[in-house]
N, C-alpha and C positions, 0 to 999 in steps of 0.2 A: 519328089520335088521337081517342079516345073516352072521355069522362068526364062525370060529372054535375056541373053548376054550380048552386050555390044562392046566390041573392042575397036576403038577408033584408032586408025593406023598412024599414030604419032609416037610410036615407042622405039624408033630405030636407034635412038641414042642410048637405050638401055642394053647392056651387054647380055642380060638374062633373057631378053626377047619377050614376046607377048605371052608365052606359055606361063611365065611366072604370074602375070597379071590375071590370067584365066584361073590359075590356082587360087589366087587371093580372092577373086570374086566368088568362087565356089565356097571358100572358107567363110566369107562374110554372110553369104546366104544361108549356109548350114548352121552357123552360130545363132542366127536369128530364129530359125525354125526348130532348132534343138530346144530352145527355151519354151516355145509355144506349143510344141507337138507332144509333150510328155503326157498330158492329161486332157481329156475331152472336157469342155466346159459348155454349159448351156446358159442362155439368157432368157428370163421370163418376162413376158408382157401380159398385163391383165386389163381387160375391158369390162365395164359394168353396164347394166341395162339402162342406167341414167346416172346423173351426177349428184343429185340431191334426192334423199329419201325421207319419207315419213316413218315414224316408228310403227311397228306392227305390220310392216310390209316385208315382202321377200326381195332381197338383193340378189339379182342374177349376174353371173360373171362368166367370162370365157378367158382362158389362159393359153398363151402360145409359148412353147419351149423351143428355142432356136439354137442351133450349134453356133457358138460365138465366132468361130473362124470362118466357116463357109456360109453362114447365115441361111441355113436350110432347117426346116422342121426336123427336130431330133427325136429319135425314139429311145435314147439311152436312159432317160428317166421314166419311171412308171408310176410314181406317187407324187402328188402335188399337196403340199402343206399350206393351208390358208389360215391367216390370223387377221382379226379385226382389232385395231388398237386405237384407243382414244388419243388424239394427237397431243392435247395439252396435259391430260392426266397420266399419260404413260401407262395406261392400264389395258390389259388384254380382255376383251369382252367376248371373243369367239375364237376357237381354233378347232379345225377339223382337217381330215385328210380326204383327198378325192383321187379317183383313178386318172392317170395321165396316159393317153393312148396315142402313140405316134406323133407326139409333140402337141397334142390338143387336149384340153380339159374344159369342162363346163360344169356348173353347179349352181347352188343357191345358198343363201344365208337368211335365216329369219331374224329380223330386227325387233327385238323384244321391246315392249312398251316401257320397260324400266331404263332403257338406255338414255343417258343424258344427251341433250342437244350439243351439237358441236361438230368439228371436223374429225374425221377418222382416217387412219391408214389401213387400206386393204392390202396386206402383204402376202406375196406368194414365194414359196421356196421349193427347191427340189435337191436331190442328192448332188447334182453337178452344177448347181447355180449358186450355192452359198458356201463361202469359206470363212473360217474363224477370224482370219486376220485381214479381211477386206477393209479398205479405207472408206468405202462408200457402198450404198445399197440402192439399186434402181428398180427392183421388182415390186413396186408399190404403186397404188393409185389412191389419190385423196378423194374421199367422198364426204358429204355433209348430211347429217341427220337432224330433222326438225320434228316437232311434235305434231304439227298440222300445217297444211299448205297455206292456211290463212296468214301465217307468219310471213311467208314469202310475199303474199299480196300486200300486206301492210307496210313492209319495209321499203324505204326509198332506196333507189340505186346508189351505190357508193360513188362519191365524187371522183372524177378522173384525177389521177395522180399527176401533179405538176413537178417533175423532178428538176426542171430548170431553175426552180426557186431555191434549191438546196444551196447552202452557203459553203459547205465543205464537200470536196470530191476527192476521189482517188484517181489520179491521172497517170497513165503509164505509157512510156515510149518504147517500142519494140522494133528494132531493126530486123528486116527480113533475113532469115538464116541465123539470127542471134548475134551477128557481128557487124560492127560499123567499120568498114574497111576504107582506108584513105585512098584518094586518087581515082575511085571508080564510082559509078552511079549506084547509090543505095536507096532502097525503098524503105521508109520508116513508117510503121503503123502506130496508131495511138488509140486509146480508149479511155473514156471518162465514166466513172461510176459514182453515183451520189451516195450519201450516208445511208440511205435506206436500201442500198444494194441494187438500185435500178439505174439504167444507163442515163446519161445526162448529155444533151447536145452542147458542144463547145466550139469555139473558134479562137484563133490566136495568131501570134507572129513568131517566126523563127529568127533567132539572132546569132550572128557570129561576132562574139565580143559585144560591143555596143551598137553594132550595125545590124539593122533589120534587113534580112535577105529573102524573106518569103512570108506568105500568109496562107493559112490553112483553116479548114472548118470540117466538122464531122459530117458524114454523109448518111450514116445509118446507125441508130441505137448508140449514139455516143462514140462511134468508131469512125476512123478515116485514115488517110495515109498521104504522104508527100515524098517527093524525090529529093535527094541531096547528094552532091559530090563533095564529101568533106576533104579537107586538107590536113595533113599531119601538123600537129602543134596548135591548131585552132581550137577554140572552146565554144561549143554550140549549146544553146538552150532555147527554150520557148517560154513565152508569156501568154497566158490566156486572156481573153477579153473579159470585161465586166460580166458577172460579179466575181470572177476568179482571178483577178489581175494582180493580186498581191504576191503570188508565189512564182518564182522562176523554176522551171523544170529542166534540168540538164540532160542532154543526150548522153548515151554511153560513151566511154572514152574511145577515141578513134585509134584503130590499130594501123601502124605503119606498114607492117608486113603480115602476110597470111593469105588465106583463101576464103572465098565466100561465093554465093550465087544469088541470082534473081530470076524469078519466074517471068518469062516473056509472053507466053500464050498457053492457054489450056483449052483444047478443042476436043471434040468427040473422038477423033481418030489419032491425035498426037498431042504431045506436050513439049514445050521448048523452054530451056533454061539458058542463062548466060553464066558461065563459070568464070570467076575472077581469081587471079593470082598476083599478089604484090610481093616481089622478091627478086634477087639478082639472078636466080637460076630457074631453069625449067623444073616443073614439079609433076610427079605422077599423082593422079587422083583416082578415086573410086566413087561411084555414085550408085545409090540404092533407092529404089522405090518399093515400099511395102504397104500392104493393107491387111489389117487384123492379124499381124504376125506371119503373113505369107509373103515371101519375096516375089515381086511382080516383074521388076526390071533391074538389071545390073549393067553398069557401063564403066569403062576405064579408058583413060587417055592421059597424055602429058600436055602440059599447058605452060606457056611463057607469060602472057599477059591476060588474055581472055579467050574464051572458046564458047561458041553456041552449040548446045547439045539438044538435038531433037529426037524424041523417043516415041515409038509407035504405041498406041493404046488399044489396038484391036482386041488383044487377048487379056487385057488388064481388067481386074475386078473393079466394079464401080463402088464408090463410097469414099469416106475419108481415108487419105493416104499420107504416109510420111516420106518425105524426100530427105535423104541424108548424104552429105558430102564428106568423104574421108580423105585424109592425106595419105602419103605413101607408106605410113607406118603399119597398118592403117588405123587412125584414130578419128572419131567424128569431130569435124571442125565447124560445120554449119548444118542446120536442119530447119524445115518448116513443114506445116501441114497444108494440104490442099484437098480439093474434092474432085474426084475423077468421075466423069460422066454424070453430072447432076440430073440429067433428064432420064436416066435409065432407072425408071421406077414403074411399078405396077399401075397401070391406068384403070381406075374403077369408076364406072358411071352408073347412076341409079336414076331411072326414068319412071315417073309416076304416070298413071293413066290419065290423071287430071290434077289440077292444083287445088281444087276445093271440093269437099265432100259433105254430104249430109250425115247426120248421126246414124249409127248402125248400118253403115254402107260399106260394101266391099271395096277394098283398095288393092290395086295391083301395082307391084313394083318390079320393074324389069332391070336386071343387073347385067352389066357387061364388063369383062376384064380383058385387057390387052397389054402388050409390051409397049415400049417407047416408040416403036414404029407402027403401032396400030394393029399388029397381028394378034389374033385371039390366043389367049393362054388359059389353061386350067388353073384355078386358084381356090384356096381354102379361105372362106370368108365368114364373117359374123355381121349381123345387122341388128339395129335397135331403132325403135321409133317411139317417142314419148312426148308428153306435154312440155312445151318449150320452157315453162317456168321452172322445170326441174333441171334445166341445162345451165352449165356454168361456162360461158364462152371465154372466161378468163383462164380456164385450165387448158394449157397448150399440149397436154400429153396425148399423143395418139401413136399408132403403130409406126408411122414414118419418123416422127421426131424421136421416138424411143430407140429404134434400131439403127437409124442412120446418123443420129447426132448424140443423144444423151449417153448411150453406152460406149461411144467412141471417144468422148472428151471428158475431161475432169471438170467438176464444178457444176453449178446450176446455170443453164443456158436461158437467156432472155428471149422470149417469143420465138421459139425454134420453128414454129409453123410458118413463119414469114418466108423462110428460105425454100419452101416447097409449094408455096401458093403461086400458081402460074399467072395470076393477075398482077403480081408485083414484077414490073419489067426490070428492076435492078436487083432481083433476087440473087443472081449468080455473083455479081460484084459484092453484094452484101455478105454472101456466104464466104467469099474469099477473104473479106475483112475479118469475119468471125474467126476463121482459121489462122489468119496471119497474126491475130492478137492473142493467141493462146499461150505463146511463150515457149521456152525451151522445155523439152520432155513433158509436154502436156497431153500427148497422145496416150490413150489407155493401153495401146499395144506397143509402146516404146520398149526398147531393149531392157531398160532398168526395171520396168514393171513386169516384163515377161520372166525376168530372173527370179522374181518372187514366187515361190512355190506355195500357193494357198492350200491349206489343209481343209479337206471336206469334213463336215460334221454330221451329215444326214445320210440316210439310207432309204432305199425303196421299201424295205421291210421293217418290222418291229421286232426287237430283241426280247427274249424271255429266258428264264432259267429255272430249272427244278433244283431246289436246294435240299440236300439231305440233312435232316435235323439230328440224325443218329449215325454213328459210324457204321460202315459196312452195309448201308442200305442203298447206296447209289447204284450199285451194280445190278440191282433187281429191276430197275426201270429203264426201258429202252425207247419209249415213245410217250407222247401226250396227244390228247384229242381236242380238236377245235369243233365247236358247234354253235348254232345261232339260238336266239331266245325262244323261237318256236320249236326248237329241237327237230326241225325238218331236214336239216343238212348238217353233215359232220365230215371232218377230214382228219386224217392221222398224220403226224409228222414225227420223224425220228429225232432223238436227242444225240448230241455229239458227246465226246468223251468227258467234257466238263459239265454235262447236263444242260447245256444251252440249246435253244431252239430259236427259230425265226418264223414269224408270220409273213409269208411272201405276199406280193401283190395279188396273187391268185387267192390266197387265204383271206386277204382283207376284203375281197368282194363278197365274202360269205354273208355278212350282216353288218349293220351299224354298230352293234355290240357283239363281240365274239367271246364266248366262254371257253376256258381252257381247263381241262381235267386231267389229272394223273391217275395212275392205276394202283398206287401204293396205299398204305394205311395213312390216314390223315395226320396222325401224330408223328409220322416218320418224315414227312416231306412238306415243303412250302414252295408254292409257285410265285415267282416274281416276274412282273412285266415292266419293262422300261418305257417311260413316256417318250415318244420320239420328239416331242416339243421341248424337252428339257435342255438340249444343247442350244436351241434358239433362245430360250429364256436367259441363258447365261450371257450370250453375246449381244442381245437386244439390237438386231439389225435396224429396227425402225428408228433408232436414235441416230443413224448415219445415212438417212435417206437423202439422195441427191435428186431433186425434182425441178423440172423446168419452171421458169417464171413467166407468167402470162403477160402479154402486151396489152395495150389499150384496145378495148373492144370497138368494133366498127359501129357506126350509127345504126340504131335499131336492134343491137344485139343485147343491150342491157335489159334485164327483165324488169318491167315496170308493173305496178299494180293495175288491175283491170277491174274496176268496181262493177262493171256491167255483166261480167261472167259469174253467174251465181251457181252454176252446176259443176264448176271445176273442183277436182279433188276427190278424196275418198270420204267415206262415211265412218264416223267414229261414235260409239256410244259413250255417254258420260259415265264416269266411274261410279260404281255402286258398291258401297261397303256392306258386306254380309257378315253378320256375327252369329256364332253358333258353335256346335261341336265339330271338331275337325279330327281327322285321323291321318296318319302317314299314308300317302299313296305312292306306290312304286310305279314309275313310268314304264319300266321294263317288265314284260310279261314273265320272263323267267325268274327275275328277282322276286316278283310277287309269289311265284310258285315256291321258291325257297323259303320265303317268309311263312307261308302256310305250313310247310313241312316242319319248320322250326317250332311253330306254335303247338303242334301235335306230337311230333316225335321227340322233341327236346324238352317237352313240358313235364315237370315232376309234380306239380300241384294236383291234388285230388279233392273232390267235394262229395258230401253226403249229408242229407237231412239238414241243410242249412249251414253246415260246418265246412270250412276250408282247412284241409290238412288236420283232420280231427286227431287229437293227441292219443285217443284210444286205438288209432290205426285201422279203422274199418272203412275209410273213404275209398270209393272205387269208381267214382264218376269224374268226368272232366268238368272243371268249372266253366261257367258261362260268362262271356264278356259283358261287363256292366251289371252283373248280379251282385246283391248284397249278401255277405257271408259273415259268420262268426269265426273269429280266430282266437286261439289261446295265447295270452300274453304274460301270464303269471308264472311263478316258479312251480316246480314239482308237478309237471303235467301228468294227468292220470294215464294209466296204461290199460285199463279195462272198464267196461260198463257194469253198473251205472256209476256216474260220478256227478258231483255238484259243481256249479260254477255261478259266478255273478259278475258284476261290472268291474270288480277289482282285479279279476284275472282273465277277462276276455274283452274283446271289443268287436265292433262291426266295421267292415270295410266294403268298399265297392271294388269288385275285382276287375283288373285289366291285364291282358296278356303282356308278356315282356315285349319291349320295343327294341328292335335290332336295326342297326345301320346297314347299308348295303355292304360295306366293307366287312362288318362282323358276320353277315350271312355268308359271304363268299369264303371267308376263312373257316367258318363253322363246317362247311361242306367240302373243304379242300379244293376250292376253285380259284381261278383268277379270271379277270376280264380285261379285254383290250378293245380299243376303239377300232372298228373297221372303217371302210370308206363310208362317208356320209351318204345316206340314201338319196337316190335320184327323185326328182319331182318334175312333173310336166308343167310347162308354162301354159297357163289357161288362155285359150283363144276361142271365143264363141263362133258359131257358124249360123248366122241369121238367115242364110238361104234354106237351111233345113227346118228350123223351127223358131218361131218368135218366142221371146222371153218377156213376161210381164214385169219382171223385177228391174229396178234401175240398174244401169251399167255405168259405173263410175271408174272404169279402168283409165289410169293415166299413162300406162305403158301399153301401147297397142301392138308393138312388134318386138319380139325377142327371138331371133333365129341364130343360134351360135354355131351351127354346123351346115354351112352352105358350101357346096362344091360346084363351081361352074363347069359346064360341059366342054367338049372339044372346040366348040365355037365361042367359048368364053361367056356363055349365057346362063342365067338362072332367073326364074320368075317366082316371086313370093306373093301370096294373097293373105289379107287379114282384114278385119272389120273395125271400123271406128266405133267409139262408145257414145255415151250421152253427153260427154264433155265437149262443148263447142268453144274451141280456142285454136291457137296456132300450135302445130306440132313440129318437133325437130327430129331428124333421123341421121344415122351414120352407118356406112358400110365400109369395112376395112378388112384387110387380110394379107396373105402371102401366097406367092406362086410357087410352083414346083422348083423353080430355079433360084428362089430366094429373093425375088423382087417383092417389095411391100408397097402398099398404096391404100388410099382411103378417099371417100367422097361424102359430102353432106347432102341432105335434101330436106325440104320443108313443105308443109301443106297445111291447109285450113280445114277445120270441121265447123260447119254452121248448121243452125236449125232451119 
C-alpha cells in the first residue's frame, strides 16, 4: 500500500501528539483497501464492427477485460461468455464462449435471417466480471438488427427531443460535501431531469423567506451551481421560472455546527480545498482522497474556523476520485466526487491518405498513439470502418465513457462523450458539475459498496461429472477422454474423488463441439456436463443494464435517406419455398457418424423375399430405406414354411430407419458433449492489387482490425480497399495503453464513382 501522508503541524494542543494522527491515517487507508483488495475484479468493454446490422450478416466484436482497480488489461480471466438478447422480448438468441487472452478477445456472431428486427443487447461476461448480487450491469452494447438497409433509407430521422417542453421535472439541490453549514460559503449544485429522464435547462430565483437574494440558471445538461453563505435559523428555497414556477424547492436544513469543505482549485499538479469548522473548539480532522478503492492521499490537521488544504497530485492516479472529510472519531462528515487530471488520456489520431476515394481503391490509414504530453506510447487498439448509414451517433458508449465514467458512477449518464470532446471549451466545468450532482455515496468505489462481497458465479472452465449408476462401479474409472468431431485430436483428464472433471480453457480450444467418453460399461455410468450459461440465465444480468444516454446529435450526424445512392447495401435473394421430401440432417460430422452406426449396429429389423421380419424366422438381410415390405399383423404367426397369408393378417409398409435425436445418440453410445470455444473466422478483405474480381462488391464494412498494436513510436498503418458502394463512411479507432490510459478517435471518408 502506497500513498502520500500529510500531517499539517497544527496538533500541538493534542497531548497524544502527531503519532496518534499518523496511526489513524494508516487505519483509514487500510480499512478502505482491505475491503477492495480481497478479490480481483475485471470490467468488460465490448466494441462491434458497426452499430446497425442486417440479418444474415456476421457481427464482429472485440472485448477488453480490464482490472477494475488499476485499469490495466487483465489476464486473470481466460474465457469470455457472449450472449445476444432481444431487448424487448427478453429472449436469448445466441450464446457462445470465446477465448480471452491477456485481456483481449475477438470473434463473430452470425445473425440468422429468422431474427426479428429490433434492438438487441450484446452482453459479455467472465469469471471475475459478473457477480450474482450486483445492482447493475455495464458489460453490454446495444445493437440494432434490420431486415434490409432499404428500411434505414426510407425512415425519416427522429425529431430532436425538446425536453424544455416537459411540464414536470425532478429538481434536486445538492450542497457540496452533502452538508449546508451556517456562517461559511457553501457551493450548492442543482440538476433538473424531465419526465422522460433527459436533462432539462432551468433558471430560477433563490429566496430567504420572502426575500429574493439571488438568481441562477443551468449551464450544462440541466445542471448548475451557486454560492450561498447561509445563516442559522433562516429558511432558504428556490422557485424556478416558467413553466416550472408553481413549486418551491427547499434547500437542506442549515447546520449550526459541524464541518464541511469546498473545492477551491483542481489543477494537473495540485488540488486545493477549504475546510470549514463551526463550533466553540478546535477540531481534529482527517482527509482522504481515493480512486477505485486505492488510497491516494491522506492528510490530518486541527482547525478552529477554516483552513486551506493544498495537496500534490504528481503521483495520484487520474480519473474519478472521492474526497472524504472525517472528524476526530473518525466518522465521515462530508464527501464529494471530483475528476483528477481530466487530460490524462490516451491520444489516438487516425490520418487517411486522402478524404475521398474511388470504388475498389486502396485506402491507407495511419494511426498514432501518445500520452497527454504528446510522447509516443505503445497501445492495444481496434479499428472499424463502415457505411455511415449503419452508424448510430446517438449511442454515446465508447471505451472512454465506459471506463472513465460509466463504471465509476451509479446510474445512466447523459451524453458522457461531451466531457472528453476537446472541442467543448467548458468540458472540465461541466464534468465537475456532473460529479458534484451525484450525491452522497454515489461513487461505485465508496466504502459501503466495497464492503459488499459479490459472489462470483462463472468459471473459465466447464464442469462435468461421471455418475455411477450402480454401486461399487465408481472406483473402476480414473479418467475421461475429450475429442473433436473429426476425431483428429484427443485429450485425457483425470477424475477427482467425486467423479468430477473440468474442461479447462486449453481443453475448450479443442473444437467447437467437444465429445466426452468414459471407459466403463454404458449401463454402469452416465456423463453429465453442466451448461456454463445456466448461472447467467438465473440472474438475467441484461435486465439490470446501466447504459449511457445519448445527447442531441450534431448537424449532419443524423442519417438521412439518400435516393441517389442505388448501390448501397448488401444483396439478398427473395425467399423461395421448396416443398419435397426432407430428412434429418446432423450438422456435426461425429453425430452423423453415430447416427450411421445406430442404424446398422442397433438395428434388429431383417428383410427377405419382400418380407420384413418374416414370422417364419428366415430373414437375413438388412431392410432398405424407402422400400415396401410385407409385415405380419394377424394372430398366430407361422413358425415354418410354407404358410398362407392374406390381407386380413398382413399389410404392406414403406420402411424407414429409426429416427434418433442427438441426445438419444449420445446416450446410446455412452457419450456427452460440451461446447468448446466458438470457431474463429477471418474477416474478408479483398486485395484488388493482386487480382481483379468481376463479381459485384457490396461490402458495407470495409475495415475490421481488432488486434492492432502500435510500435515504440506509437505508429501503426492499416491498408484496406473500398467496395462498389459509393457513399460516406464512418470509422473509429480506440484502445488502451500499457499504463491503462484509454482513448479513441473518429474518422470519415467518401467513396465516389
